[in-house]
C-alpha positions in Angstrom: 77.0 -133.4 -63.7 80.3 -134.6 -65.1 79.0 -134.3 -68.8 78.1 -130.8 -67.8 81.7 -130.0 -66.5 83.4 -131.6 -69.3 81.2 -129.7 -71.8 81.8 -126.2 -70.0 85.8 -127.2 -70.4 85.2 -127.8 -74.1 83.6 -124.2 -74.5 85.9 -121.5 -75.9 83.3 -118.8 -74.4 85.0 -115.8 -72.7 84.1 -115.6 -69.1 81.3 -112.6 -69.4 82.5 -110.7 -66.4 85.9 -110.5 -67.7 84.3 -109.4 -71.2 82.6 -106.7 -69.8 85.8 -105.5 -67.9 86.9 -104.9 -71.1 84.3 -102.8 -72.6 84.9 -100.3 -69.7 88.2 -99.3 -71.2 89.0 -95.9 -71.4 92.2 -96.2 -73.7 93.6 -98.3 -76.0 95.5 -101.2 -74.4 97.4 -101.9 -77.8 99.1 -98.3 -77.2 100.7 -99.4 -74.1 101.7 -103.0 -75.2 103.6 -101.1 -78.1 105.9 -98.8 -75.4 106.3 -102.1 -73.0 107.5 -104.0 -76.0 109.4 -101.4 -77.6 107.5 -100.5 -80.2 104.7 -101.5 -82.7 107.6 -103.7 -84.6 108.5 -105.6 -81.8 105.2 -106.1 -80.4 104.7 -108.0 -84.0 107.9 -109.6 -83.5 107.0 -111.0 -80.2 103.7 -112.3 -81.5 105.7 -114.4 -84.1 107.8 -115.8 -81.5 104.9 -116.5 -79.5 103.3 -118.4 -82.3 106.6 -120.3 -83.3 107.3 -121.3 -79.4 104.1 -122.2 -78.2 102.8 -124.5 -81.0 105.3 -126.5 -79.7 104.6 -128.5 -76.6 108.1 -128.4 -75.4 107.6 -125.1 -74.2 104.3 -125.7 -72.5 105.4 -124.0 -69.2 102.2 -125.0 -66.9 102.9 -128.4 -66.7 106.3 -128.0 -64.9 104.5 -128.2 -61.8 104.0 -132.1 -62.1 107.5 -133.0 -62.6 110.4 -134.0 -60.4 113.2 -131.9 -60.0 115.2 -134.1 -62.1 112.5 -134.1 -64.7 112.2 -130.4 -64.6 116.2 -129.9 -65.3 115.7 -132.4 -67.9 112.8 -130.5 -69.4 114.4 -127.1 -69.2 117.5 -128.4 -71.0 115.5 -129.6 -74.1 113.8 -126.3 -74.0 117.0 -124.3 -73.7 118.9 -126.3 -76.5 115.8 -126.3 -78.6 115.6 -122.6 -78.4 119.3 -121.8 -78.8 119.4 -123.8 -82.2 116.3 -121.7 -83.2 118.5 -119.0 -82.9 121.4 -120.4 -84.9 119.1 -121.7 -87.9 116.8 -118.6 -87.6 119.2 -116.2 -87.3 118.1 -114.7 -84.4 119.4 -111.3 -83.1 120.2 -111.0 -79.6 117.1 -109.0 -78.9 115.2 -111.9 -80.4 116.6 -114.3 -78.0 116.3 -112.1 -75.1 112.3 -111.6 -76.0 112.1 -115.6 -76.7 113.7 -115.8 -73.2 111.0 -113.6 -71.5 108.5 -115.6 -73.1 109.1 -118.6 -71.0 109.8 -116.7 -68.1 113.9 -117.1 -68.6 113.3 -120.9 -67.5 116.4 -122.0 -69.4 119.4 -124.0 -68.1 121.7 -121.8 -70.0 120.7 -118.7 -68.4 123.8 -117.3 -66.7 125.7 -118.0 -70.1 123.6 -115.1 -71.6 123.1 -112.7 -68.4 126.4 -112.9 -66.8 129.2 -115.2 -68.5 129.0 -113.2 -72.3 128.9 -109.8 -70.8 131.9 -110.3 -68.2 133.8 -111.5 -71.4 132.6 -108.5 -73.2 133.5 -106.1 -70.7 136.5 -107.5 -68.7 138.5 -109.4 -71.6 141.2 -107.9 -73.5 140.6 -107.9 -77.6 142.9 -110.9 -78.2 140.7 -112.8 -75.5 137.5 -112.0 -76.8 138.7 -113.1 -80.1 139.5 -116.4 -78.5 136.4 -116.9 -76.5 133.6 -115.2 -77.6 132.9 -117.1 -80.9 133.1 -120.4 -79.0 130.6 -118.9 -76.4 128.3 -117.7 -79.0 128.2 -121.0 -80.8 127.4 -122.6 -77.1 131.0 -124.6 -77.5 131.7 -122.8 -74.6 129.1 -122.9 -72.0 129.8 -120.5 -69.3 128.8 -119.2 -65.9 130.0 -116.7 -63.1 131.5 -118.0 -60.1 131.5 -115.2 -57.5 129.6 -116.1 -54.6 131.1 -118.6 -51.6 130.0 -120.7 -49.1 131.1 -117.7 -46.1 131.2 -114.8 -48.3 128.7 -112.7 -50.9 128.4 -109.2 -50.9 131.6 -108.2 -49.4 133.9 -108.8 -52.5 137.0 -108.1 -51.1 137.0 -110.6 -48.5 136.3 -113.5 -50.9 139.0 -116.3 -50.1 139.3 -118.2 -53.4 143.0 -117.6 -54.5 144.5 -117.2 -58.0 148.7 -117.7 -57.2 151.1 -116.9 -59.9 153.9 -119.4 -60.7 156.4 -118.0 -62.3 158.0 -121.1 -63.1 155.7 -122.6 -65.0 153.6 -119.4 -66.4 150.5 -120.4 -64.8 147.9 -119.7 -62.2 147.1 -121.8 -59.6 143.5 -121.7 -58.3 142.5 -122.9 -54.9 139.8 -122.8 -52.8 141.5 -123.2 -49.5 138.8 -123.7 -46.7 135.1 -124.6 -46.7 133.9 -120.9 -46.4 135.6 -120.1 -49.9 133.9 -122.8 -51.9 132.3 -121.0 -54.8 128.3 -121.4 -53.9 124.9 -120.5 -55.6 126.3 -119.4 -59.2 123.4 -120.6 -61.7 124.5 -123.2 -64.4 127.1 -124.1 -62.6 126.2 -127.6 -60.9 125.4 -129.6 -64.0 125.2 -127.3 -67.2 128.5 -125.3 -67.7 132.1 -126.4 -68.9 133.6 -123.1 -68.2 133.4 -120.4 -65.1 134.7 -117.1 -65.0 136.2 -117.4 -61.5 136.6 -114.4 -59.0 139.4 -115.0 -56.8 142.3 -113.1 -55.1 145.4 -112.4 -57.5 148.6 -113.3 -55.6 151.9 -112.6 -56.9 155.2 -113.1 -55.0 153.3 -113.6 -51.7 151.6 -110.3 -52.5 147.7 -109.9 -52.9 146.7 -107.8 -55.8 143.1 -107.6 -55.3 140.0 -109.5 -56.6 140.3 -110.4 -60.6 138.2 -112.5 -62.7 139.9 -116.0 -64.6 138.4 -118.4 -66.9 138.4 -121.6 -66.0 137.7 -124.8 -67.7 135.4 -126.8 -65.3 134.3 -129.6 -67.3 135.2 -131.8 -70.1 134.4 -130.7 -73.6 134.5 -134.5 -74.8 132.4 -136.0 -71.8 131.5 -133.4 -69.7 133.3 -134.7 -66.6 134.6 -132.4 -64.0 138.4 -131.3 -64.8 141.3 -132.8 -62.3 141.2 -130.9 -59.2 137.8 -130.0 -59.6 134.6 -131.1 -57.7 131.3 -129.7 -58.2 127.7 -130.5 -58.0 124.3 -128.9 -57.3 123.8 -127.1 -54.1 120.1 -128.6 -53.4 116.6 -127.7 -53.3 115.4 -124.3 -53.3 112.2 -122.6 -52.6 111.8 -122.0 -56.3 113.4 -122.0 -59.6 114.6 -125.4 -59.4 115.2 -125.4 -63.1 118.4 -123.9 -62.2 121.3 -125.9 -61.2 122.5 -123.5 -58.9 126.1 -125.2 -57.9 129.2 -125.4 -55.9 132.8 -125.4 -57.1 135.7 -126.6 -55.3 139.2 -125.9 -56.7 142.2 -128.2 -55.5 145.3 -126.4 -57.0 144.0 -126.2 -60.3 146.3 -124.7 -63.1 145.2 -122.4 -65.6 147.5 -120.8 -68.4 148.4 -117.2 -67.4 146.6 -115.7 -71.0 143.1 -117.4 -68.8 143.1 -113.9 -66.6 140.9 -111.6 -67.9 143.3 -108.7 -68.8 141.3 -105.8 -70.0 142.0 -103.9 -66.8 145.1 -105.9 -65.4 147.6 -108.4 -66.3 150.3 -110.2 -64.8 153.3 -110.3 -67.1 155.7 -113.6 -67.6 158.3 -112.2 -65.5 155.8 -111.8 -62.7 154.9 -108.0 -62.8 151.4 -106.9 -62.0 150.2 -104.1 -64.1 147.1 -102.3 -64.4 146.2 -101.3 -67.8 142.4 -99.4 -66.6 140.4 -98.5 -63.7 140.2 -101.8 -61.3 136.7 -100.7 -60.2 135.4 -101.6 -63.6 135.1 -105.3 -62.2 132.1 -103.8 -60.5 130.5 -103.0 -63.8 129.3 -106.6 -64.6 127.8 -106.6 -61.1 126.1 -103.1 -61.6 124.9 -104.2 -64.7 123.0 -107.3 -63.1 121.6 -105.2 -60.8 120.3 -103.0 -63.5 118.6 -106.3 -65.4 117.0 -107.2 -61.9 115.1 -104.0 -62.2 113.5 -105.5 -65.4 113.1 -109.0 -64.2 111.4 -107.3 -61.1 108.7 -105.4 -63.6 108.0 -108.8 -65.1 107.3 -110.8 -62.2 105.0 -108.2 -60.2 103.2 -107.5 -63.1 102.5 -111.2 -63.7 101.1 -111.5 -60.4 99.1 -108.5 -60.7 98.0 -109.8 -64.1 96.7 -113.2 -62.6 95.4 -111.5 -59.2 93.1 -108.9 -61.3 92.0 -111.0 -63.9 90.7 -113.4 -61.2 89.2 -110.8 -59.1 87.1 -109.8 -61.9 85.6 -113.4 -62.3 85.4 -114.5 -58.8 82.3 -113.4 -57.2 81.7 -113.5 -53.7 79.1 -112.4 -51.1 77.2 -109.1 -52.2 77.6 -105.2 -51.7 73.9 -104.7 -51.1 71.2 -107.3 -49.9 69.4 -109.1 -52.0 71.7 -108.6 -55.3 73.8 -111.3 -56.8 77.5 -111.7 -55.1 79.3 -109.3 -56.2 82.8 -109.4 -58.2 85.9 -109.3 -55.6 87.5 -106.5 -57.6 84.6 -104.4 -56.5 85.6 -104.5 -52.8 87.6 -102.0 -51.9 90.2 -103.6 -49.9 90.9 -106.0 -52.6 91.5 -102.9 -54.9 94.0 -101.4 -52.0 96.0 -104.9 -52.5 95.8 -105.0 -56.2 96.0 -101.2 -57.7 99.2 -100.0 -55.8 101.0 -103.8 -57.0 99.8 -102.5 -60.4 100.9 -98.9 -60.2 104.3 -100.3 -59.2 104.9 -102.9 -61.9 104.0 -100.1 -64.2 106.4 -97.9 -62.4 109.3 -100.2 -62.5 109.3 -100.3 -66.0 110.0 -96.6 -66.4 112.3 -96.5 -63.5 114.5 -99.3 -65.0 114.3 -97.2 -68.4 115.7 -94.4 -67.0 118.2 -96.5 -64.8 119.6 -98.5 -67.9 120.0 -95.5 -70.1 122.3 -94.0 -67.3 124.1 -97.2 -66.7 124.9 -97.2 -70.9 126.3 -93.8 -70.3 128.6 -94.6 -67.7 129.6 -97.6 -69.4 130.7 -95.6 -72.4 132.6 -93.3 -70.3 134.6 -96.2 -68.5 135.5 -97.5 -71.9 137.4 -94.0 -72.7 138.4 -94.5 -69.1 136.5 -92.2 -67.1 134.9 -93.9 -64.0 133.8 -90.6 -62.4 130.0 -91.7 -62.4 130.8 -95.2 -60.9 130.4 -94.5 -57.5 127.1 -92.7 -57.7 125.6 -95.6 -60.2 126.9 -98.5 -57.9 124.5 -96.5 -55.2 121.8 -96.0 -57.3 121.7 -99.5 -58.9 122.1 -100.9 -55.5 119.4 -98.8 -53.7 117.0 -99.6 -57.0 118.1 -102.9 -56.7 117.1 -103.6 -52.8 113.8 -101.0 -52.9 112.3 -102.5 -56.0 112.8 -106.1 -55.3 111.8 -105.4 -51.4 108.2 -103.8 -53.2 108.0 -106.7 -55.4 108.3 -109.7 -53.1 106.0 -108.1 -50.7 103.4 -107.5 -53.1 103.5 -110.3 -54.9 102.6 -112.5 -51.8 100.0 -110.0 -51.4 98.4 -110.7 -54.7 98.6 -114.5 -54.0 97.1 -113.9 -50.5 94.2 -111.9 -52.7 93.5 -114.9 -54.3 92.3 -117.0 -51.4 92.6 -120.7 -51.3 93.1 -120.7 -54.9 96.1 -118.8 -54.6 98.0 -121.5 -52.9 97.5 -124.1 -55.4 100.4 -124.4 -57.6 98.1 -124.6 -60.6 97.3 -120.7 -60.1 101.1 -119.8 -60.8 100.9 -117.5 -58.4 102.6 -120.0 -55.5 105.5 -120.4 -58.2 105.7 -116.7 -59.2 106.5 -115.6 -55.9 109.1 -118.1 -54.9 110.7 -117.6 -58.1 110.8 -113.9 -57.2 111.8 -114.2 -53.3 115.6 -114.5 -54.4 115.5 -111.2 -56.1 115.8 -109.8 -52.9 119.0 -111.5 -52.2 121.0 -112.3 -55.5 123.7 -109.9 -56.6 123.4 -108.5 -52.9 121.4 -108.9 -49.9 119.4 -106.1 -49.8 120.1 -104.7 -46.3 123.5 -105.2 -47.2 122.9 -103.1 -50.4 120.8 -100.3 -48.4 123.7 -99.6 -46.1 126.1 -99.0 -49.3 123.7 -96.4 -50.2 124.0 -95.1 -46.7 127.7 -95.0 -46.8 127.8 -93.3 -50.3 125.2 -90.6 -48.7 127.1 -90.0 -45.9 130.0 -88.9 -48.0 127.6 -86.6 -49.9 126.1 -85.2 -46.7 129.8 -84.3 -45.3 130.7 -82.6 -48.6 127.3 -80.7 -48.3 127.7 -79.6 -44.7 131.1 -78.2 -45.6 129.6 -75.9 -48.2 130.6 -78.3 -51.4 127.9 -78.7 -54.1 126.5 -82.0 -54.3 125.1 -83.2 -57.8 123.4 -85.8 -59.7 120.9 -87.8 -57.4 121.9 -86.0 -54.2 122.1 -82.5 -55.6 119.1 -82.1 -52.9 121.5 -82.5 -49.9 122.5 -78.8 -50.6 118.8 -77.6 -49.9 118.0 -74.9 -47.7 115.6 -76.8 -45.3 114.2 -73.7 -43.8 112.8 -72.3 -47.1 110.8 -75.9 -47.4 106.9 -75.4 -48.0 105.1 -78.1 -48.5 103.6 -77.9 -51.8 100.3 -79.7 -51.2 98.7 -76.3 -50.4 95.2 -77.7 -51.4 93.7 -81.2 -51.9 94.2 -80.8 -55.7 97.9 -80.5 -55.3 98.1 -84.2 -54.2 97.6 -85.0 -57.6 100.6 -83.4 -59.2 103.4 -86.2 -59.6 105.9 -83.1 -59.1 104.6 -81.8 -55.8 104.7 -85.6 -54.4 108.3 -85.6 -55.6 109.1 -82.6 -53.6 107.6 -84.3 -50.5 109.8 -87.4 -51.1 112.9 -85.3 -51.6 111.9 -83.5 -48.1 111.5 -86.8 -46.0 115.2 -88.0 -47.7 117.2 -85.0 -46.7 115.7 -84.8 -43.1 116.7 -88.5 -42.6 120.1 -88.0 -44.0 120.6 -85.1 -42.2 119.0 -86.6 -38.8 121.6 -89.7 -39.2 124.6 -87.8 -40.0 123.9 -85.5 -36.9 123.6 -88.7 -34.5 126.9 -90.1 -36.1 128.6 -86.9 -35.6 127.2 -86.6 -31.7 128.4 -90.5 -31.1 131.8 -89.9 -32.7 132.4 -86.7 -30.6 131.4 -88.4 -27.3 134.4 -90.7 -28.0 132.7 -93.8 -29.1 134.7 -96.2 -31.3 133.8 -95.8 -34.7 132.5 -99.7 -34.7 130.4 -98.9 -31.7 128.4 -96.0 -33.1 128.3 -97.2 -36.6 126.5 -100.4 -35.3 124.5 -98.6 -33.0 122.9 -96.8 -36.1 122.9 -99.4 -38.5 119.1 -99.6 -38.6 118.6 -95.7 -39.2 121.4 -95.9 -41.7 119.1 -98.7 -43.9 116.0 -96.2 -43.2 117.9 -93.4 -44.3 119.1 -95.0 -47.5 115.4 -96.4 -48.3 114.1 -93.1 -47.8 116.6 -91.7 -50.4 115.6 -94.7 -52.6 112.0 -94.0 -52.6 112.9 -90.4 -53.5 114.6 -91.5 -56.7 112.2 -94.4 -57.7 109.5 -91.5 -57.6 111.4 -89.1 -59.5 112.7 -91.6 -62.4 109.1 -92.7 -62.6 108.3 -89.4 -63.4 111.2 -88.7 -65.7 110.1 -92.0 -67.5 106.4 -90.8 -67.9 107.5 -87.5 -69.4 109.7 -88.9 -72.2 106.4 -90.9 -73.6 104.4 -89.6 -76.6 101.0 -91.2 -75.8 97.3 -90.1 -76.6 95.5 -88.2 -73.9 93.3 -90.9 -72.7 96.9 -93.0 -72.3 98.4 -90.4 -70.8 95.5 -89.8 -68.3 95.7 -93.4 -66.8 99.4 -93.4 -66.6 99.3 -90.2 -64.6 96.7 -91.6 -62.0 99.1 -94.6 -61.9 101.8 -92.6 -60.8 100.3 -90.4 -58.7 98.9 -93.8 -56.9 102.2 -94.9 -56.6 103.4 -91.8 -54.9 100.6 -91.0 -52.7 100.2 -95.2 -51.7 103.8 -95.1 -50.2 103.6 -91.7 -48.5 100.7 -92.9 -46.8 102.0 -96.1 -45.7 105.1 -94.8 -44.6 103.4 -91.5 -43.1 105.3 -91.6 -39.9 108.5 -91.0 -41.5 106.9 -88.0 -43.8 105.5 -86.3 -40.5 108.6 -86.7 -38.2 110.6 -85.1 -41.5 108.0 -82.0 -41.2 107.5 -83.1 -45.2 103.6 -83.3 -44.6 101.4 -82.2 -41.8 98.0 -84.1 -40.7 95.8 -82.4 -42.9 98.2 -83.0 -45.9 98.0 -86.6 -44.8 94.0 -86.7 -44.6 93.9 -85.1 -47.9 96.6 -88.0 -49.2 94.6 -90.8 -47.4 91.0 -89.2 -49.3 92.8 -89.6 -52.8 94.3 -92.7 -52.4 90.8 -94.3 -52.1 89.7 -91.7 -54.9 92.4 -93.2 -57.1 91.4 -96.5 -56.7 87.5 -96.0 -57.6 88.9 -94.0 -60.8 91.4 -96.8 -61.6 88.5 -99.6 -61.3 87.1 -99.5 -64.5 90.8 -99.7 -66.2 92.0 -102.5 -64.0 91.6 -105.6 -66.5 92.7 -103.6 -69.7 95.7 -102.1 -67.9 96.8 -105.8 -67.4 95.9 -106.5 -70.9 98.1 -104.0 -71.9 101.3 -106.1 -70.3 99.9 -108.8 -72.9 101.2 -111.9 -70.9 100.8 -114.9 -73.3 98.8 -117.6 -71.4 101.6 -120.1 -71.4 104.0 -117.3 -70.3 101.6 -116.7 -67.4 101.0 -120.0 -66.7 98.2 -119.6 -64.6 95.1 -121.3 -64.3 93.1 -118.2 -62.8 94.9 -115.7 -64.7 94.0 -117.0 -68.3 92.8 -114.3 -70.8 89.5 -115.9 -71.2 88.9 -115.7 -67.5 87.5 -119.2 -67.2 89.5 -120.1 -64.0 87.3 -122.9 -62.6 87.3 -124.8 -65.7 91.3 -124.2 -66.1 91.5 -125.4 -62.1 89.4 -128.5 -62.8 91.3 -129.4 -65.7 94.8 -129.2 -64.1 93.5 -131.3 -61.0 92.7 -134.0 -63.8 96.3 -133.8 -64.7 97.7 -134.4 -61.3 99.7 -137.6 -61.5 98.2 -138.9 -58.1 94.9 -138.8 -60.3 95.8 -141.2 -63.0 94.8 -144.0 -61.0 91.7 -144.4 -58.9 93.3 -146.2 -56.0 96.8 -145.1 -55.0 99.5 -147.8 -54.1 99.8 -146.2 -50.7 96.4 -148.0 -49.8 97.7 -151.4 -50.5 100.8 -150.8 -48.8 99.4 -149.4 -45.3 96.0 -148.0 -45.1 94.4 -151.3 -46.6 95.6 -152.9 -43.3 94.4 -150.4 -40.8 90.9 -150.0 -42.3 91.0 -154.3 -42.3 92.1 -154.6 -39.0 89.7 -152.1 -37.8 86.5 -154.3 -39.4 87.9 -157.3 -37.6 88.3 -155.5 -34.3 85.4 -156.1 -31.3 83.7 -153.3 -29.9 
């Protein structure tokens, strides 16, 4: 029997069930792969990087599950250094580096250096400062992080307690974390990796607070990497996931830095101690918005990876039978399994297009800001906050559904799914806890509905607030209308409008009743969150449609993409049907049509399910899932992973001699 098992493991055959799945495809997956990669040339380049990286055992991610936290950090650091040396030696472009990082699921110790430190320098430093620091940072002589969040404050930036006080006598800033709650807490790469940090602090000049500003602080020696005088730092401890990243804390005890270390593109302090602003102070938010936009891309990768593993496994896992006397059925043939996985797949595809649309809007806003026009900032702040909150909520929820859909094997770390889920969970908290972000969106919406109710025109993402609700007629007049994404978008719009109006009216009543603002706002926080969420679903649906409309694809590819978009729209209307009925966006008849269509779409997408995840084209090493590999040999790979488990390297565990042996022997000597 053991020989049969080992022979099966050595076979290179593709699981016949998954092979048959690929023969059912109605479209060419490579066409969609090129879209996800950004073109045929980028797909070719990705394949070249995969061959380069994964031919080196150092980049084998699946063995991470056997490492201690310290060993994991060490292995990740080795991988990170090797990666950046490859970049230098082979003259990779920045796009090449980002692609390589994506292939290793961004498991590198220098992630904050690239995702926040370098972008912050490019956006917040003066030209002289860029000339001084950027070359050093790009050569990794300066390795940096972005220290904003504190132990006691996260999203509420204006209440950060770290201070930077200007000392006119010495022409220096004195940085301090004056109490426990002000210690910088959570920045990635801070605990052990970085030697510099861009520290967000409250600027104090002549005892006057001048707002929050960024400062360049050297935190470790460039010679031996020990902490600089006045600085205490370390890692914050074990987390649910992503323990390759040394998220850290930073204590500043009257640390002095030159005046020139204040990032001065938008503000500066002169030698005489005069505070000057040379650009919009709100530009400091640009880096945070950039990361929120990037989180949409990370969410696309995370939810797509989980869908890939779960759908491939469901195609080769057989359990019970749909008809008596027949062989066991593929789990993917059960409608309940399709209901778990296909909306997740449709959401993942949608997030790609939603990110594409929002990223373009962000880039346009950045160009305007660089020329002094920050008019689009409030809308972009609300838009990016809302999309980050909604998409990471959907991502984390559906990834856990993917894990559960794989039964007990999904609980194994070798499945990859448990690690994927735990690594994705922070997305709902990083760069703003989602409830707080929804409330920021709500505040923006209240300002916009106030304009609309006084006869002013609203534009952009809130243009719908000037709609004439009395003239609304549900566009779903017959069942076939439910397949029209534009009609579905109108339904989302109506629901959003009604919910915004309802909350605004409730707040107005409470205000007129004489209640204090703090009281009536707190009494309506949950309705405000629901209102903002409705707005975000509308924007998500609208952006999904807009992103798809810009594609030039073959009719077969267009057909399956339209089905996924339709499923996305239909699924969340059905899931949240109470809101849509209450808003009179649909009636009971339309809801029945939508429920029926949702199940029809599951059946229509079923033949292409495996090919749709194949189109995402995750390399097996990137996915690191024993049950989600391309060849479908889930059982062989699970057994192979078990054999690698450190506890299986000895037949008798040391705990036997130390503890269990004595209990067993004493039991043998006891008299009945």
